[in-house]
N, C-alpha and C positions, 0 to 999 in steps of 0.2 A: 793663919789661916785660912780663912774667907779671904784676903793678899794675893793669896798662887793661886787658888780657883779664879779670881780675876785676871791675873794673868795666861790663867790656862786658855780660857774664854776667848780671849783675847788673840793670843794666836792661835787660835782652831778655827775665830772668823777671818786672820789675814790670811789661811794657809786656801780656805772656799773662797775668797772673790781671787787671791793667784790662779786659782784653779780654774773661775770661771771665765777673766780673762783670755788665758790661755787657748782655753776650749774657742771661746769665740774666734780670736783669731785665726787659728784654725779654719773652722767653715766659711772664715770671710775667703782664705786663700785655697780653699778648695770650689770655691764659688766663681772667683775670680780665674778660671786655672789657664783661659786665653788670652787673658793680661798682656803677658811676654808676647806670645804671638802676632796679638794686635801690635804692639810697639814695633817688631823686628816689621811687619810688615807696613805702620804710617814713615819709620825712616826708610825701605827699601822707595815707597813711592814716593817720600820727595825728593831722593839723588836724584830720581827719570826725569822730574819736571822740569820744562823749561824755566829758563830766569825769569820770564816778565810773569810769570803765576807761580811761583816757586811758594811769594808770603803769601799768598792766598790761599793755596792750597797747602801750606805749612799749618795758617792760622785755622785753617778747616777740620785737620785732621787733631790741634789741641781741643780746639771746641767744638768736638765730635764726642756726644754724650753716648758712651753706651749703650745699646737695647736693653727698656727690663722685662723681663719675661715672668710672667704671675700665673703660677703655678694651682693649678684648682684641684682640690685632693679630689672631687668627685668626677672631673671626669680625666681620660687618664693620656689626653694630648696636651702639646702645650698652643695657648694663645698671644699672640705678637701684638704688641700693641704698639701701628705703624701709622704714619699722614697720609693717607690720600693720596693729598698735591705737596708731597714733601719736594717733589722732582719740581715744582713750576720756583721751587728756591732756591735748586742747584742753579748758579749761573754760570757753569761749565756747558748745561740744556741750549741756552739760547746765546753762545759767545757772537760773535760780531752783531749782535742786534742793538740798535739802537731805538732805546726808549720813545726817542723823542719822535719817532718814524712814527710810533703807534698813535701818536694824537690825531686824531681827524680837524683838521682843516679848517676855520671858522668859512660861516657860508653867509653872504650877503645878503638878506632878504628882498634887497630888491632886485637884483641879478636874480631871481628865480623868475624863467618864462610862464604866462598866461595859457592854459590851457582853455581854447575856446571851441566850440562844438561847433561846425557849418552847418548850414540849413541843405543836405544833401537831395533833389529830388526824387523823386519815385521812380524804381525801375521801370515798371513797364514804359513810364514816361520816354524815357531818354534811349532804352534799348530792344525797341519792337525786332529791331534785324538780328539778333541773337531767337531770335524765336520763328525763321523762316521756313524751317523743317518743320512744325507743328502746325504754322499757320497752313502750312501745301497739305498736308492731313486733314485739315477739318477741312479745308476747299472741296480736300476730292472726297472726304465724306457725304457733305451738303452735295457735288453733283450727282453721286452715284446717288443718293435716296432720292434725288427731284427727278433724277433717269427714271427711277424706279419707278415714282407711282404714275409720272408720264406716262414711261414706255406699258404701265400694266393700263391703264385707261383706253391707252388705241386700240390694242388686240382687244379687250371688251366692247370697244367702239366697231371694229373690224368683223369681230365676230357676228355681234350683233346686229347688223346690217349687210350680213349674209344671209343673217334665214328669214331675216323681214322680209329680202329680195325674194327668195326661194319657197317664201312659209305653203304660199299658196297651191303653187304646184305642185307638191310636197303632199299637201291635202287632199289632191288630185289624184295621186296614187297607191298613197297609202291610208288604211284606217287609223295607224296610232303613227304619230310625230309625235316627236321626244318622248318617247317613254323612258323612266329614270329608273324603273325595278322596282318604286314602289307601289304597295297595293290600291294608293289616292296619291295621286300628281295632279298635284290643283294648277300647278303654271308648268306647262310643256313646253321644254326647248332643249337649249344648250347645257350640259351639262360639265361646266368647269374644271378637266381633270387638272388643269395645269395654270400661270400667268400665262403660256404660253399655247394650251395646247384644252379644246374643246372640242366635243363631241356631243353627236347627235342620231339616238337609234328611231328608225323608221321599223314597220312592218304592220304586216292587213294587206298583202299583195299577190296575187296570184304567179308563179314560175319563180318563188323566192323566199327563203326564208326570213326575211331583212335584209333593212342598209343599213352599217354604219357609216358616218362620214367625221370625220375628224380634218378639223382645221390646227395645222399644225401654225402659228406665227410665226414670224422673229422675233427673237428673245428681245425684245426694246428694254424690258425692264435689268436685265443684266448690261450693262454699261460695256462691258469685258466683252461679252460679245457681238457687242456694234462694233465695238474699235474694231476685232476678230475679222466682220464683215465687209469692212471698208478693203479688205486684202481679197477675200474670197466672198462675192455678192450671195447675198441671197432672197428667193422668196414667198412671201406667204404662197401655204398650198390647202389642197382642199381635198383628200387622200377618201377617196369612197372604194367600201369593199362591201359586193352580193351575194351573200349562198344563196347560191341557186336550190330548185328544188330538184332530184337525184333522180336522174333516168331524166331529166328535162333537154339538153343538149348531148349532139354527140362526142364520142370521144375525139377529140383533139386539143391540142395548145398551142397559143399563139399570144406575141406580142408584139407591139407597135412605137415606138418614141423617141425621143431624142437619140442619135446615139452615145451621146454618153449614159444616163440613164441606163438604156439598153443594158450596155456592156454591164454596167453594175449589174442590174438585177438579173442577168445571166450567171453571172457568180454567185450569184446568192440563193437565189431559190431553184428548190430542189428538181420544179417540173421542167425549168425551161434547160438546166442543166442536162436532163439524161433523156430529155425528148428533142427539143428542140435545136434548131442550130442554124448561123445566122447567115440571112443572106444576102447574097452581094449583090451589088447594082439594084437594091431595091425601086430606084427610082424610075430607072426603063422597065420594072417589072412588072411593081401594080402602083407607079404615079404619085407616090409619095412626095411630099415636100422634100426636098432638099435639105441634108441635115438631119433623116429620120432614118432608124433601123426597125430590122423586122427580122422576128425569130418565128420562123414556120416547122412544128411537125410536120401535117399535113400540106402539099402545095393546095391541092384541092378545098380545105377549108379554111387558110388564109383568104383564097380570093374570092371565096362567097361572106366574107365578112368584111375585107377591104372594098366594096362596092362603091357604086358611086356617087350615093350620099354620105358615106363614110368619109371617100377621099375629098370629096368638097367642105367637109369640114374641119377634117384634117387642114390641107390648107386655106382655109379661112383664122382661124384657130390655133396659126402652128406657132405661138408664141403660147399661147395659155396652156395649150395640152402639152404633158408631161410627158407620160404612158399611158397605156393599155394594153391589159395582158385578159387573159380569157383560157381557163384549164379545166378539166375535168378531175388531171391529176394534183391538185397542189394541197404539199402538203406542210408550205412554210417555209424557211430559212434550210439551209443546209445545213444538217448536226454534224458537228466536230468530230464525235465518237461512236460513227457508225458499226464499231464491231462488237459495241456492248448492246447497239440493239437488235435481238437474236426475232423481232417481227418488224413487215413493212409498216412503215406509219402509217396511219388512218390520211382519206383523203378524201377530197368533197371538190362542187366545179364551184367556181368561182369565175366575178368578172369584176374584177379591181383596175380600177382609174385613179390616176391623179392630174390636177390641174390647180397652173398657176395663179394667183391672184392676183387682177392689177394695181398697177401701183397708186394710182390714186383714187383709190372706194368705189369706183366703177362697176355694181357688181351688175349690172344690167348688163354689162358686155356677156359678160359669164353665162348667163342664163341661159341661153342654148346648149350649154355642155350636158347638162342636166338634162336634158329632153334628150344629146344623144347616146346616154345609157340607158332611158329609158328603150330608145328605138334598139340598142342593140341586144336588152333584154330580149326584147319579143322578135329578132330575128333568133337569138340562139332557140327559144322556143320552136320556129316554124321550120327551122333548115334542117335539112337529116341528105347525110353526105350514101356515094354509091357503096356498091359493092366493096369494089375494089380499096377505096377510101378506106372502110371499114374493116379489112382483113388488114390493112396495113396498120390503122390505128392496134387492132388486136396484138400483132408479130411485136410490139414495138413495149406494148406491155408486159408480155410474155418476155423479150429479150429482159428487158432492168429487172424483172422478176429474177429471175436467172443470175442476175449477175450480182442481187441483193445476197439471194441462195448462197450462190459462190464465196462473198465476201466475209459472209458470217458461220461457213461448213463449218471452219474448226471452231468459234463459240458454238454452236451448235451440240459441233459432237462433244467437246467438254462439257455442257450442260445436261446432256444425254446422259452422258458415265456418268455424272455425279448424281444426278434422278438413280440409276439404276443402281449404287453404291448405299446410296439413304434407304431406297429400298431393305438392302440385300441387311443391314445395318437393324433397321426396324424388325425384320425379320425372324433376324439370329437374336435382337432382343424380347421378342414375344414365347420364341421357343423357350430360353432361358428361366424366362418367366413362369411358364406352366412348370415345371421341374419333373419334368416327365422323361427320367435317362433316356428310354426305346426309341421316343422323339429328335433327345440331343442327338443321339448315337447315327440317327438315320439320316439329319439335316447333318450333322458332320461328313458322312460319305458322299451326300450330294454336292457337296460345298466341292471336297476332296476332289470328287468328279469334272466337276466346270473348272476348277484350279487345270487339270491335265490335261483337257482338252483348250483351255488356253493357249497353253503352251508349249502345247506338241506343234511341231513344223507345220505348216501346210500345206498340203498338194496341189499341183494342180494337173486338174481332166483333162487328156487328149479324147476328141472323139474323132472314129475310127471309121471312116467308111469301107462298107462291105463290097466286093467286086462281085 
């Protein structure tokens, strides 16, 4: 009984082992489903290779191992273990490449050149010619500032020299010389308006409100102006403006001076442009020097001013006298937009003069010209025109006023219409503010009548004489 049981167990064990072996072989066959495809692919690839690479390719196919795929129970995907640098081991990737060429040649340490740094001189010492533009600019700036301080000092010196030369004469004729508008003036004298303009105000004299002296120097502090002055020469000037007391002089306008200046002031000043005319051949008519022009409104007044003493001064100081301008209707330069001025400009009686200063700073030479100004002031104070001259002067002023009214008629009519319209608007606002229906009704009726009268055709009346 026991031998039979042992044989039965042995047979059962053998059957179990055979079953296990058959199952393992089936799994191996299932896992290697692509083995047959790999062998067919290797054989086809091997047949198409060239003769010189057949051995190496066959050895590669035979020695190539199938990739091992590891399955991860936790992950659904597959992870392939591949070598990143496997392509460097492929000889076909480097076909025609000789490994001996990759070796670097041996370097002889004695053949390596030695680097030496030369001693280069400083850039500014050897290449000054590269900065010629900068050097010119610096030289120009230095010349400009040097000329600025030199010209400024010279203008101040000339102005002070003129004042010191004429101060005694000014003190004799004016009570106050050098007023600067301050309550306490410790150092009365010239007022510096700019580097080339100095002013002096004098007051305290009969027959005038005051005298303003402007010393207009050449712009010596400006190098550009000096260069421009080489083409158009300029001179230092003393311009005098005296405001005469009202009703001191009679009504006339007059000017005398160099032809160039007279032509200029005739175009610039309103009184000369509207009242005066240019005298033809003034040398023969008034004995003025050659090169002088005369603007005259009334010949009687011009002859009274250009008497023997004045003519003598004009001939003696011809190079220093630029112009003399006497007017009772002076209103300044001509306004460009006269249509907007609904009122005539305010006028005043003045005595204007412009004198050229000597080039060599000899201020004593032009001192008599200030005496000429004082003489003209006294002459204007005592001179009286005839009735015919006064009538002609009044007629000229009435003509200028009528011309002004005609030129501004449209503007004045428009301004008057605007004033009436503003007045009606104010009246309407006042009536509406009272909230009285009766007053508003009466105002509307009045406004309707006015509009009807305005729109009605105008009738012309004819006067018929009775027989």
